[in-house]
C-alpha positions as CSV (number, residue, x, y, z in Angstrom):
1,M,1.4,-41.4,-84.6
2,L,-1.0,-41.7,-81.6
3,A,-1.0,-45.5,-82.0
4,K,2.8,-45.5,-81.8
5,I,2.8,-43.4,-78.7
6,K,0.3,-45.7,-77.1
7,Q,2.4,-48.8,-78.0
8,T,5.5,-47.1,-76.5
9,Y,3.7,-46.3,-73.3
10,L,2.2,-49.8,-72.9
11,Q,5.7,-51.4,-73.6
12,W,7.9,-49.0,-71.6
13,G,5.5,-47.3,-69.2
14,Y,7.0,-49.2,-66.2
15,N,10.0,-47.1,-66.6
16,L,8.1,-44.2,-65.0
17,P,7.9,-45.9,-61.6
18,L,11.5,-47.1,-62.2
19,L,12.6,-43.5,-62.6
20,I,10.7,-42.5,-59.5
21,A,12.4,-45.3,-57.5
22,F,15.9,-44.3,-58.8
23,F,15.5,-40.6,-58.1
24,L,13.9,-41.0,-54.6
25,P,17.2,-40.7,-52.8
26,F,18.0,-37.5,-54.7
27,G,15.0,-35.8,-53.1
28,I,14.0,-34.1,-56.4
29,N,10.5,-33.0,-57.3
30,Y,8.7,-36.0,-58.7
31,A,5.6,-34.2,-60.0
32,I,6.7,-34.4,-63.6
33,F,7.1,-38.2,-63.5
34,I,3.7,-38.6,-61.8
35,L,2.0,-36.2,-64.2
36,V,3.4,-38.0,-67.3
37,W,2.4,-41.3,-65.8
38,A,-1.1,-40.2,-65.1
39,I,-1.6,-38.7,-68.6
40,G,-0.2,-41.9,-70.2
41,F,-2.5,-44.1,-68.1
42,F,-5.7,-42.1,-68.8
43,A,-4.9,-41.5,-72.4
44,F,-3.5,-44.9,-73.5
45,D,-4.2,-47.6,-70.9
46,D,-7.3,-49.7,-70.3
47,V,-8.7,-47.3,-67.8
48,K,-12.0,-49.1,-67.1
49,N,-10.4,-52.5,-66.2
50,G,-7.5,-50.6,-64.5
51,L,-10.0,-48.9,-62.1
52,V,-11.8,-52.2,-61.5
53,R,-8.4,-53.6,-60.3
54,V,-7.9,-50.6,-58.1
55,F,-11.2,-51.0,-56.3
56,K,-10.7,-54.7,-56.0
57,N,-7.7,-54.0,-53.8
58,K,-8.9,-53.3,-50.3
59,W,-5.9,-51.2,-49.5
60,A,-7.0,-48.7,-52.1
61,Y,-9.9,-47.7,-49.8
62,V,-7.6,-47.1,-46.9
63,L,-5.2,-45.0,-49.0
64,L,-7.8,-43.0,-50.8
65,G,-9.8,-42.5,-47.6
66,F,-6.7,-41.0,-46.0
67,F,-6.4,-38.6,-48.9
68,L,-10.1,-37.8,-48.9
69,I,-10.2,-36.9,-45.2
70,H,-7.4,-34.4,-45.8
71,A,-9.2,-33.0,-48.8
72,L,-12.4,-32.6,-46.9
73,G,-10.6,-30.8,-44.1
74,Y,-10.0,-27.8,-46.5
75,F,-13.6,-26.7,-46.2
76,F,-13.4,-26.6,-42.4
77,S,-9.9,-25.2,-42.1
78,V,-9.2,-21.6,-41.0
79,D,-5.7,-21.6,-42.6
80,K,-6.7,-22.2,-46.2
81,P,-3.1,-22.0,-47.7
82,A,-1.9,-24.6,-45.1
83,A,-4.9,-26.8,-45.9
84,L,-4.1,-26.7,-49.6
85,N,-0.5,-27.6,-48.8
86,A,-1.8,-30.6,-46.7
87,I,-3.9,-31.8,-49.7
88,E,-0.9,-31.3,-52.1
89,I,1.5,-33.4,-50.0
90,K,-1.1,-36.2,-49.6
91,L,-1.7,-36.4,-53.4
92,S,0.6,-39.5,-53.4
93,F,-2.2,-41.3,-51.5
94,L,-4.5,-40.6,-54.5
95,A,-2.0,-41.0,-57.4
96,F,0.0,-44.1,-56.4
97,P,-3.0,-46.4,-55.5
98,I,-4.6,-45.6,-58.8
99,L,-1.5,-45.8,-61.0
100,L,0.1,-48.8,-59.3
101,F,-2.9,-50.9,-58.4
102,A,-4.3,-50.4,-61.9
103,S,-1.1,-51.5,-63.6
104,R,-0.1,-55.1,-64.1
105,Y,3.7,-55.5,-64.1
106,N,5.4,-58.8,-64.4
107,D,8.0,-60.0,-61.9
108,M,11.0,-58.8,-64.0
109,Q,9.6,-55.2,-64.2
110,V,9.0,-55.0,-60.5
111,K,12.5,-56.4,-59.8
112,K,13.9,-53.6,-62.0
113,V,12.0,-51.0,-60.0
114,I,13.5,-52.3,-56.7
115,I,17.0,-52.6,-58.2
116,S,16.7,-49.1,-59.5
117,F,15.9,-47.8,-56.0
118,V,18.9,-49.6,-54.6
119,S,21.1,-48.3,-57.3
120,G,19.9,-44.7,-56.6
121,C,20.8,-45.2,-52.9
122,V,24.3,-46.5,-53.8
123,M,24.9,-43.5,-56.1
124,V,23.7,-40.9,-53.5
125,S,25.7,-42.6,-50.8
126,M,28.9,-42.5,-52.9
127,I,28.3,-38.8,-53.7
128,D,27.8,-37.9,-50.0
129,I,31.0,-39.8,-49.1
130,F,33.1,-38.3,-51.8
131,R,31.7,-34.8,-51.1
132,A,32.5,-35.2,-47.4
133,C,36.1,-36.3,-48.2
134,Y,36.6,-33.4,-50.6
135,L,35.3,-30.8,-48.1
136,Y,37.5,-32.4,-45.4
137,F,40.8,-32.5,-47.3
138,F,40.4,-29.4,-49.6
139,Q,38.3,-27.0,-47.7
140,D,39.1,-27.9,-44.1
141,F,35.5,-28.6,-43.3
142,N,34.3,-31.7,-41.5
143,A,31.2,-32.8,-43.4
144,F,31.1,-36.4,-42.0
145,F,28.2,-35.9,-39.7
146,Y,24.4,-35.7,-39.7
147,S,22.8,-33.0,-42.0
148,E,26.2,-31.7,-43.2
149,F,26.9,-35.2,-44.5
150,S,23.5,-36.0,-46.0
151,Y,23.4,-33.5,-48.9
152,F,20.2,-34.4,-50.7
153,M,17.7,-34.8,-47.8
154,H,17.4,-34.9,-44.1
155,P,19.6,-37.7,-42.7
156,S,16.7,-39.4,-40.8
157,Y,14.9,-40.0,-44.1
158,F,18.0,-41.0,-46.0
159,A,19.0,-43.5,-43.3
160,M,15.5,-45.0,-43.5
161,Y,15.9,-45.4,-47.3
162,L,19.3,-47.1,-46.9
163,I,18.0,-49.6,-44.3
164,F,15.2,-50.5,-46.7
165,A,17.7,-50.8,-49.6
166,Q,20.1,-53.0,-47.5
167,L,17.2,-55.3,-46.6
168,M,16.4,-55.6,-50.3
169,V,20.0,-56.5,-51.1
170,V,20.4,-59.2,-48.5
171,L,16.9,-60.7,-49.0
172,F,16.5,-60.7,-52.8
173,Y,19.8,-60.1,-54.7
174,P,21.2,-63.6,-54.1
175,K,18.0,-65.0,-55.7
176,W,17.3,-62.4,-58.3
177,L,20.8,-61.8,-59.6
178,A,22.4,-65.3,-59.0
179,E,23.8,-65.3,-62.5
180,L,25.6,-62.0,-62.1
181,S,29.4,-62.3,-61.9
182,N,31.1,-61.5,-58.6
183,L,27.7,-61.0,-57.0
184,N,29.0,-61.5,-53.4
185,I,31.7,-58.9,-53.9
186,K,29.2,-56.4,-55.3
187,M,26.7,-57.1,-52.5
188,G,29.6,-56.7,-49.9
189,F,30.6,-53.4,-51.5
190,M,27.0,-52.1,-51.4
191,S,26.6,-53.3,-47.8
192,V,29.7,-51.5,-46.6
193,V,28.6,-48.3,-48.4
194,F,25.1,-48.5,-46.9
195,L,26.2,-49.2,-43.4
196,T,28.9,-46.6,-43.5
197,T,26.4,-44.0,-44.8
198,I,23.8,-44.9,-42.2
199,F,26.4,-44.5,-39.5
200,L,27.5,-41.1,-40.8
201,C,24.0,-39.9,-41.2
202,S,23.9,-40.2,-37.4
203,S,20.1,-40.3,-37.1
204,K,19.2,-41.7,-33.7
205,M,16.2,-43.6,-35.0
206,G,18.2,-44.7,-38.1
207,L,20.9,-46.2,-35.9
208,I,18.3,-47.9,-33.7
209,T,16.4,-49.4,-36.6
210,A,19.5,-50.5,-38.4
211,F,20.8,-52.2,-35.3
212,L,17.5,-54.0,-34.8
213,L,16.5,-55.0,-38.3
214,L,19.7,-55.6,-40.2
215,P,21.5,-58.1,-37.9
216,F,18.2,-59.9,-37.1
217,T,17.4,-60.3,-40.8
218,F,20.9,-61.5,-41.7
219,C,21.0,-64.0,-38.8
220,V,17.6,-65.4,-39.9
221,I,18.9,-65.9,-43.4
222,L,22.0,-67.6,-42.1
223,Y,19.9,-69.8,-39.8
224,H,17.7,-71.0,-42.6
225,Q,20.8,-71.7,-44.7
226,G,22.2,-73.9,-41.9
227,Y,25.1,-71.6,-40.9
228,K,24.2,-71.5,-37.2
229,K,27.8,-71.4,-35.9
230,I,28.6,-68.4,-38.1
231,I,25.9,-66.4,-36.3
232,A,27.8,-66.4,-33.0
233,G,30.9,-65.2,-34.8
234,L,29.0,-62.4,-36.5
235,V,27.5,-61.2,-33.2
236,I,31.0,-61.0,-31.7
237,G,32.2,-59.2,-34.8
238,L,29.4,-56.8,-34.6
239,I,30.2,-56.0,-31.0
240,I,33.9,-55.4,-31.9
241,A,32.8,-53.2,-34.9
242,I,30.6,-51.1,-32.6
243,A,33.4,-50.7,-30.1
244,A,35.8,-49.6,-32.8
245,A,33.3,-47.2,-34.3
246,Y,32.7,-45.7,-30.9
247,K,36.5,-45.1,-30.5
248,L,37.0,-43.7,-34.0
249,F,33.7,-41.8,-34.5
250,P,32.2,-40.9,-31.1
251,T,29.9,-38.2,-32.3
252,P,26.9,-40.4,-33.4
253,F,27.2,-42.3,-30.1
254,E,27.1,-39.0,-28.1
255,R,23.8,-38.2,-29.8
256,M,22.5,-41.5,-28.6
257,K,23.7,-41.0,-25.1
258,M,22.1,-37.5,-25.0
259,A,18.8,-39.0,-26.2
260,F,18.8,-41.7,-23.5
261,K,19.9,-39.2,-20.9
262,V,17.0,-36.9,-21.7
263,T,14.3,-39.7,-21.8
264,S,15.5,-41.3,-18.6
265,S,16.1,-38.1,-16.6
266,S,13.6,-37.3,-13.8
267,Q,14.5,-33.7,-13.9
268,T,12.3,-31.0,-15.5
269,I,13.2,-30.4,-19.1
270,D,14.2,-26.8,-20.0
271,K,11.4,-25.3,-22.1
272,T,13.9,-23.3,-24.1
273,D,15.9,-26.4,-24.9
274,A,16.8,-26.9,-28.6
275,E,18.1,-30.5,-28.2
276,S,15.9,-32.6,-30.5
277,T,14.9,-35.4,-28.0
278,A,14.1,-32.9,-25.3
279,V,12.0,-30.8,-27.7
280,R,10.1,-33.9,-28.8
281,I,9.1,-34.8,-25.3
282,L,7.7,-31.4,-24.7
283,I,5.8,-31.1,-28.0
284,W,4.4,-34.6,-27.6
285,K,2.8,-33.5,-24.3
286,E,1.2,-30.5,-26.0
287,S,0.1,-32.7,-28.9
288,V,-1.7,-35.1,-26.6
289,K,-3.5,-32.1,-25.0
290,L,-4.7,-30.9,-28.5
291,I,-5.9,-34.4,-29.3
292,K,-8.0,-34.6,-26.2
293,E,-9.6,-31.2,-27.1
294,N,-10.4,-32.3,-30.7
295,I,-10.6,-36.1,-30.5
296,V,-13.4,-36.8,-32.9
297,F,-12.8,-34.6,-36.0
298,G,-9.4,-33.1,-35.2
299,T,-8.4,-29.5,-35.9
300,T,-8.1,-30.2,-39.7
301,A,-4.7,-30.9,-41.2
302,G,-4.4,-27.3,-42.3
303,D,-4.8,-25.9,-38.8
304,A,-2.8,-28.6,-36.9
305,N,0.6,-26.8,-37.0
306,D,-1.0,-23.4,-36.1
307,K,-2.6,-25.0,-33.1
308,L,0.7,-26.5,-32.1
309,L,2.5,-23.1,-32.4
310,E,-0.3,-21.5,-30.2
311,A,0.3,-24.2,-27.6
312,Y,4.1,-23.6,-27.7
313,E,3.6,-19.9,-27.2
314,R,1.1,-20.4,-24.4
315,E,3.3,-22.9,-22.5
316,G,6.5,-21.0,-23.1
317,L,8.2,-23.7,-25.3
318,T,10.4,-21.1,-27.0
319,G,12.7,-23.7,-28.5
320,A,9.9,-25.4,-30.4
321,L,8.2,-22.1,-31.2
322,R,11.4,-20.7,-32.7
323,K,11.8,-23.7,-35.0
324,K,8.1,-23.9,-35.8
325,L,8.2,-27.6,-35.2
326,N,5.4,-30.0,-36.0
327,A,4.4,-32.9,-33.7
328,H,7.5,-34.9,-34.7
329,N,5.4,-38.0,-34.5
330,Q,3.2,-39.0,-37.4
331,F,0.6,-40.7,-35.3
332,L,0.1,-37.6,-33.1
333,Q,0.3,-35.3,-36.1
334,T,-2.4,-37.2,-37.9
335,F,-4.6,-37.5,-34.8
336,I,-4.3,-33.7,-34.2
337,G,-5.3,-32.9,-37.8
338,T,-7.8,-35.5,-38.8
339,G,-9.2,-36.9,-35.5
340,I,-10.0,-40.5,-34.8
341,I,-10.9,-41.4,-38.4
342,G,-7.5,-40.3,-39.8
343,F,-5.7,-41.9,-36.9
344,V,-7.5,-45.3,-37.4
345,L,-6.6,-45.2,-41.2
346,L,-3.0,-44.5,-40.3
347,L,-3.0,-47.4,-37.8
348,C,-4.4,-49.6,-40.7
349,M,-1.4,-48.6,-42.9
350,T,1.1,-49.3,-40.1
351,I,0.1,-51.8,-37.4
352,G,-2.6,-53.3,-39.7
353,A,-0.1,-53.6,-42.5
354,L,2.4,-55.4,-40.3
355,I,-0.3,-58.0,-39.2
356,Y,-1.4,-58.4,-42.8
357,G,2.2,-59.0,-43.9
358,F,2.6,-61.8,-41.4
359,I,-0.7,-63.4,-42.5
360,Q,0.3,-63.2,-46.2
361,K,3.9,-64.3,-45.4
362,N,5.0,-61.1,-47.1
363,Y,8.0,-60.7,-44.9
364,I,9.6,-57.7,-46.7
365,F,6.3,-55.9,-46.2
366,C,6.5,-56.8,-42.4
367,L,10.1,-55.3,-42.3
368,F,9.0,-52.2,-44.2
369,S,6.1,-51.7,-41.8
370,I,8.3,-52.1,-38.7
371,L,10.8,-49.6,-40.3
372,I,7.9,-47.1,-40.9
373,I,6.4,-47.5,-37.5
374,F,9.7,-46.8,-35.7
375,N,10.3,-43.7,-37.8
376,F,6.7,-42.5,-37.5
377,L,7.2,-42.5,-33.7
378,V,9.8,-39.7,-33.9
379,E,9.1,-37.9,-37.1
380,S,6.0,-36.5,-38.9
381,M,7.3,-38.2,-42.0
382,L,4.1,-37.7,-44.1
383,Q,4.5,-34.0,-43.8
384,A,7.6,-34.0,-46.0
385,Q,8.1,-35.1,-49.6
386,A,10.9,-37.5,-48.7
387,G,8.6,-39.3,-46.3
388,F,5.2,-39.4,-48.1
389,I,6.5,-40.3,-51.5
390,F,8.6,-43.1,-50.1
391,F,5.9,-44.5,-48.0
392,A,3.0,-44.3,-50.5
393,F,5.1,-45.6,-53.4
394,F,6.5,-48.7,-51.7
395,F,3.4,-49.4,-49.7
396,C,1.5,-49.8,-52.9
397,I,4.2,-51.9,-54.5
398,L,4.6,-54.2,-51.5
399,T,0.8,-54.7,-51.1
400,Q,0.4,-55.4,-54.8
401,Y,3.4,-57.7,-55.2
402,N,4.8,-60.2,-52.7
403,L,8.5,-60.1,-53.5
404,D,9.1,-63.2,-51.4
405,K,7.2,-65.2,-53.9
406,F,9.0,-64.0,-57.0
407,S,10.8,-66.7,-58.9
408,S,14.6,-66.6,-59.3
409,K,14.2,-66.6,-63.1
410,N,14.5,-63.3,-64.9
411,S,11.2,-63.4,-66.7
């Protein structure tokens, strides 16, 4: 019986990361998948050789070090419950490096994991769109905007997922799924769904990164395929599409205009302001002050938010205090909590990863790193499940496997 379970795990164990990838956009609790995966690995896999593979991967030291510095902070933290929570949400930096770096999946298995994630994004997008339509027509409620549209998770996180999924579709589906009937139609359908959903999520950073990364990637693909004249037509079409979207759906553009107005204004920002961009500017200033006071070791991750709330109260930032906001910038959040060591480790996983991707010609890893860096600038994404699971999971996959070098054969 035990031998049969072991054989089943060794043959079908890759379905565990596949399931995690599929359910990522649903925002569910992934603890059960990770727990079953860990038990299966330590009970049935070749643990000794697996751990050797883990520690041969230089990225394992960065990820495990990032977890360790949060774990050590518990002993120096005043707010022990918050310190325990900081350890809990960083467990992905312990679990995924061990489980993914120790495993040896073939090209086809990794492709299925990526396709599973894209499929999950399609399903959640369709659910959000149909839900919004139902509420609009049958309950007289407009749910086509921002958090009211994105049902399963915060729209900023979901927009990031969709941009990454769209990059996967345009970069790899034509090669991986070339034998699939009506592939171009299916890719076109997914692209329309993703772009529509990104727009309706109305995340400012989501719109910015989508506008920067997606047209650029598509134009590079067309350029290398010799369709240089088509690029000009697509640029004109994009401008027309943006103009039409502004006319028909002005709300997301109003959010962008408000953000630029706040950042470019020379006037003093109201400390009671609840507008997200205004609040961010104020809390970033307080974050920098805290960093200067605790630059070497930080405040500990468990005490970081408490120190921020004290600063908000002291400086009269009632808008930020009322909402109990974190730093809304992962680089600042990490620096506040873990000091210079944690900050350097985070830089390695972002800026360092981008450079590494270029050196290794792992271009999807480069795009992933750019997407992450932009989002880390305006959100403390590693403080929420939707952020740290996505980042740690795909970071480990993309450092372990260069998708650009996968063959087109399904083997």
